[in-house]
C-alpha positions as a printed Julia matrix, in Angstrom:
301×3 Matrix{Float64}:
  -9.76    8.66   27.11
  -7.31    5.76   25.46
  -8.38    1.82   25.22
  -6.2    -1.25   24.36
  -6.53   -5.16   24.31
  -3.45   -6.99   25.74
  -2.35  -10.39   26.6
  -1.78  -11.87   30.03
  -0.08  -15.05   30.25
  -2.77  -17.49   31.69
  -5.85  -15.21   31.46
  -5.77  -14.51   27.45
  -6.95  -10.64   25.76
  -7.96   -8.35   28.41
  -9.56   -4.66   27.74
  -7.28   -1.7    29.16
  -8.41    1.92   30.22
  -5.03    3.58   29.85
  -4.09    6.0    33.04
  -0.84    7.83   31.98
   2.43    5.3    32.58
  -0.45    2.58   34.17
  -3.32   -0.08   32.67
  -6.43   -0.47   34.47
  -7.41   -4.16   33.38
 -11.55   -3.8    32.68
 -11.99   -6.99   31.65
 -15.77   -8.64   32.03
 -19.41   -8.6    31.69
 -19.29   -5.45   30.3
 -16.46   -5.04   28.21
 -15.27   -8.23   27.2
 -13.37   -6.42   24.17
 -13.35   -3.06   22.86
 -15.68   -3.73   19.8
 -18.12   -5.45   22.53
 -17.89   -2.27   24.83
 -18.03   -0.02   21.23
 -20.94   -2.22   19.92
 -22.94   -1.72   23.54
 -21.98    1.8    23.9
 -22.64    3.05   20.65
 -21.51    6.7    20.73
 -17.91    7.9    21.92
 -19.29   10.07   25.03
 -20.99    6.57   26.18
 -17.82    4.55   25.66
 -15.81    7.14   27.77
 -18.61    7.14   30.73
 -18.72    3.25   31.1
 -15.42    2.69   30.26
 -14.28    5.27   33.16
 -17.16    3.79   35.68
 -16.02    0.02   34.67
 -12.02    1.47   35.51
 -13.11    2.93   39.14
 -13.86   -0.48   40.13
 -10.93   -2.19   38.72
  -8.5    -4.31   40.94
  -5.68   -4.87   38.63
  -3.72   -2.49   36.77
  -0.61   -2.98   34.39
   2.61   -1.27   33.58
   2.27    0.33   29.91
   6.46   -0.75   29.6
   5.8    -4.04   30.87
   2.96   -3.96   27.69
   4.62   -2.25   25.3
   7.14   -5.28   24.15
   7.1    -7.97   21.5
   4.82  -10.63   21.5
   4.49  -13.86   23.39
   2.21  -16.46   25.27
   4.31  -16.03   27.68
   4.74  -12.71   29.23
   2.55   -9.68   28.8
   1.94   -7.55   25.51
  -0.56   -5.35   23.6
  -2.43   -6.49   21.19
  -4.61   -4.28   18.78
  -6.47   -2.07   20.18
  -9.49   -3.86   18.99
 -10.03   -7.08   16.54
 -12.04   -4.59   14.09
 -15.27   -6.53   11.72
 -13.41   -4.59    8.59
 -10.27   -2.82    8.14
 -10.9    -0.22    4.93
  -9.12    2.05    3.47
  -8.88    5.55    1.3
  -6.29    6.7    -1.23
  -4.59    9.8    -2.64
  -6.12   12.11    0.0
  -2.88   14.35    0.01
  -1.55   16.34   -2.36
   1.52   14.78   -1.95
   0.22   11.14   -2.8
  -1.56   12.67   -5.73
   1.86   14.14   -6.77
   3.82   10.73   -6.45
   1.92    8.73   -7.96
   1.07   10.75  -11.02
   5.14   10.95  -11.29
   5.31    7.1   -11.57
   1.72    6.64  -14.06
   4.27    5.61  -17.25
   5.46    2.51  -15.14
   3.56   -0.45  -16.14
   0.28   -0.19  -16.93
  -0.71    2.54  -15.2
  -3.03    4.75  -17.36
  -1.96    8.57  -17.42
  -4.45   10.97  -14.93
  -5.96    8.54  -12.98
  -4.08    9.81   -9.91
  -4.5    13.21  -10.5
  -8.71   12.65  -11.03
  -9.29   10.83   -8.04
  -8.07   13.61   -5.63
 -10.23   16.25   -7.12
 -13.13   13.8    -7.8
 -16.38   14.12   -5.41
 -15.93   10.53   -4.77
 -13.21    9.59   -2.35
 -10.9     6.01   -3.33
 -12.03    3.83   -1.49
 -10.99    0.12   -0.89
 -11.34   -3.37    0.87
  -7.97   -3.72    3.07
  -8.05   -5.99    6.05
  -9.56   -8.44    8.23
  -8.9    -8.82   11.9
  -6.67  -12.01   10.93
  -4.54   -9.95    8.35
  -4.0    -7.42   11.13
  -0.58   -6.93   12.65
  -1.04   -4.97   16.43
   1.71   -2.9    18.26
   5.14   -4.65   18.15
   3.69   -7.76   16.11
   5.34   -8.72   12.65
   4.06   -6.87    9.4
   4.22   -8.9     6.2
   6.24   -8.55    2.42
   4.75  -10.73   -0.17
   6.95  -13.14   -1.53
   6.59  -11.65   -4.86
   7.05   -8.21   -4.09
  10.13   -6.55   -4.26
   8.8    -2.64   -3.62
   6.59   -2.98   -0.23
   6.46    0.45    1.37
   4.79    1.18    4.75
   2.12    3.95    4.17
   1.64    5.63    7.67
  -1.91    6.56    8.11
  -4.38    7.8    10.9
  -7.05    5.42   11.22
 -10.92    5.94   12.07
 -12.93    3.8    14.13
 -16.91    3.52   13.63
 -19.3     2.99   16.06
 -22.79    1.52   15.17
 -24.8     4.01   12.67
 -21.35    5.43   10.77
 -20.46    7.06   14.12
 -16.43    8.03   14.58
 -15.85    6.82   18.12
 -12.46    6.9    17.76
  -8.74    6.87   16.15
  -5.72    5.08   15.84
  -2.24    4.68   13.86
  -2.48    2.55   10.85
  -0.42    1.18    8.37
  -1.38    0.35    4.87
   1.67   -1.32    3.81
   1.4    -1.54    0.26
   3.13   -3.76   -2.49
   3.66   -0.65   -4.91
   5.73   -2.91   -7.8
   2.69   -4.31   -7.76
  -0.13   -1.93   -8.05
   2.18   -0.04  -10.7
   2.21   -2.88  -13.12
  -1.38   -2.61  -13.25
  -4.14   -0.09  -11.49
  -6.17   -3.71  -11.66
  -3.91   -5.93   -9.21
  -4.78   -3.09   -6.59
  -6.41   -5.93   -4.37
  -3.19   -8.37   -4.89
  -1.0    -5.17   -3.86
  -2.86   -4.18   -0.65
  -4.08   -7.55    1.52
  -1.97  -10.13    2.08
  -0.7   -11.64    5.55
  -0.1    -8.47    8.12
  -0.51   -5.93    5.43
  -2.49   -3.87    8.25
  -1.03   -2.65   11.55
  -3.03   -0.28   14.03
  -2.42    1.1    17.71
  -1.19    1.12   19.74
  -4.68    2.29   21.3
  -7.59    4.02   20.51
  -8.21    7.39   21.47
 -12.09    8.7    21.58
 -12.75   11.94   19.69
 -12.21   14.19   23.41
  -8.59   12.74   23.85
  -7.71   13.73   20.08
  -9.08   17.05   19.75
  -8.98   18.37   15.92
  -8.13   15.06   14.19
  -6.99   17.28   11.18
  -4.64   18.89   13.42
  -2.01   16.17   13.95
   1.68   15.36   13.68
   2.34   12.48   11.84
   5.93   10.76   12.35
   7.23    7.44   10.27
  10.45    6.48   10.93
  12.21    3.31    9.23
  15.09    1.34   11.34
  17.32   -1.21    9.88
  20.54   -2.73   11.18
  19.69   -0.29   14.57
  20.11    2.58   12.24
  17.59    5.38   11.05
  17.04    4.76    7.16
  14.25    6.67    6.71
  12.33    9.98    8.79
   9.38   11.27    7.02
   6.75   13.62    8.69
   2.81   15.62    7.84
   0.46   17.26    9.42
  -3.26   15.42    9.3
  -4.39   19.26    8.34
  -2.91   17.88    4.56
  -5.58   16.01    4.38
  -7.48   17.01    1.42
 -10.5    15.42    2.9
 -12.56   14.98    6.15
 -12.94   12.33    8.24
 -16.7    12.31    8.35
 -16.85   12.63    4.46
 -15.14    9.01    3.93
 -17.31    7.59    6.86
 -19.87    9.23    5.56
 -18.9     7.73    1.19
 -17.59    4.39    2.79
 -21.55    3.83    4.63
 -23.16    4.93    1.2
 -25.19    1.06    0.22
 -22.86   -0.55    2.0
 -23.67   -1.65    5.3
 -21.02   -0.97    7.62
 -20.57   -2.85   11.27
 -19.02   -1.38   14.0
 -15.28   -2.24   14.72
 -15.34   -1.43   11.23
 -11.54    0.54   10.9
 -10.92    3.43    8.11
  -7.65    4.56    7.25
  -7.82    7.85    6.13
  -4.96    7.95    3.28
  -0.4     8.81    3.45
   1.06   11.71    2.9
   4.48   10.46    3.7
   5.95    8.65    0.86
   9.07    6.56    0.94
  11.56    6.43   -1.3
  11.8     3.36   -3.71
  15.07    2.94   -2.67
  14.0     2.46    0.9
  11.43   -0.73    0.15
  10.86   -2.64    3.27
  13.52   -5.23    3.76
  13.04   -8.37    6.46
  14.12   -7.05    9.89
  12.94   -3.45    9.04
  11.78   -1.86   11.95
   9.2     0.89   11.47
   7.46    3.41   13.85
   3.95    5.44   13.21
   4.15    8.25   16.0
   0.59    9.98   15.9
   0.48   12.89   18.18
  -1.96   12.62   21.02
  -2.33    8.68   20.2
   1.49    6.92   20.74
   3.91    5.2    18.62
   3.29    2.0    17.04
   6.2    -0.14   15.96
   6.43   -3.27   14.3
   9.19   -6.04   12.93
   9.32   -6.72    8.95
   9.13  -10.46    8.15
   9.02  -11.74    4.86
   6.01  -13.94    3.95
   6.84  -17.58    2.55
């Protein structure tokens, strides 16, 4: 099952169950939001059953093509598939990312070997990434810091966590990062990671039954500039060194994780420095069994 959230003019945020090329509006007391539905159901199985029951009674259905477009209060459009309680990120979960970061350890204040170490360590790299207010949904702008000249996309599989640390779904995530700031000194990581529009997610939340094996998904990233394809990269999530359940377990150690938290699992697609994001670029992240997340880029004031 795929769940989404969308805006209808005059009615505000809505909860949807995706049915092929249409979306059933299931908004109501039982489903005021996707996050509330997750909190009430507790598990992915109950979430699917409850949403399916409500969808059978739905009176309104909207064509997907009428939702997947730039947001405007005057027309229907997709929102982030849930308003996350918190957003966390994981780093150096792919060999490619370890090799890329180690190649740049001589720059700025980086310490040689820290990225090799975290890739092999028992403990993963986990960091706080964003709040709901800093998160962009489908077709909404993502940000480039005004003090960064090298902000890059980091396309990732993201996990949606329910009550008691259970995985209730997956979505596509974009962990935007100001690499130049991080390269200057690893202690600047929070500033390189957290800013307005620093994380994008969507277009849907897909349940574990819908996704199947989360470690066997093709992930493609494209950057368009001036209407032309600037960059395209691919990876399969089987290349992740760590399992999603492992990352969720580490996140919850001595750290209460509220239901509706999103954990982005790290990137295996590294964009060349020459393709740093610019105002007007359009980023597409296509994740098998989930869909395509598309966002325009804006430079922050």
